[in-house]
N, C-alpha and C positions, 0 to 999 in steps of 0.2 A: 793762486797757491794757498793751502789751507794754513791756518794758524798753528797748527800742531801736526807732529808727525804721526801719520797713519799706522805705522809699526810700534808706536810706544804704547807700552802695556797700560799705562795711566789712561790711556783714552778708549780703551777696550771696553765692551760690554761685558757685565759678570759671566755669561755664559761663554763668551769669547776666551776670557782669562781663564776660566777653569778648564777649557778644553784644551788650550795651550799648556797649561800645567799638567794636566792628565797625560799629554802626550811627550812629556820630557823624559820621562823613564828613568829614574836612578838619580836625579839630582834634586838639590835641595832648592827649588824654584818658588815653592809656595809652601806656607803653614796655614793651618786653620785651627783656631779656638773657638770651639761653639758650646752652647749650653747643652748639657745632656739631656736625654728624654725625660728623665726623673726630676731635673732641676737641683739635684744635689752637687754637681761639680761641672767641670769643663772639659770636653774630650779635644784633645789636641793631636794632631798628627802633621807629617811632613809628606810632601811629594816624593820623597826619595823612597818612601815605603819602609824605611828602616827605623822611624821614630814614631811612637805613640804613646801617649800618657794620659791621666787624668791630673787635673789642677783645681784647687779650690777656688780659684779667682781667675779673670782674664789677665789681671796683672802677673799672676804666678805663670799662667800658661804662656804670655808673652815673653816673659823673662827665660823660661823654659827653652823657648823656641830660638831664641837668640843665643843662648848656650849651645843648643844644638847645631845652629848653621855657623857657630864660630864668630859671630859679630859682637860678642861681648864674652869676656873671660868667665870660666865658671866659678 
């Protein structure tokens, strides 16, 4: 028996993880905070398709994502 559960997303390869999020359709299963092409800000979005913002830093992007998902108060 394996030391980890094969269905656990923590053990998925990045492509598998992204494909599983892409197939959820409307749920807040994954958020992304990545540098913009021009390097001036961070583009942030959620797999639900209802949330997309620009943030000045990764910290602000993560804070906004947590507020969006309800894991921290606004």
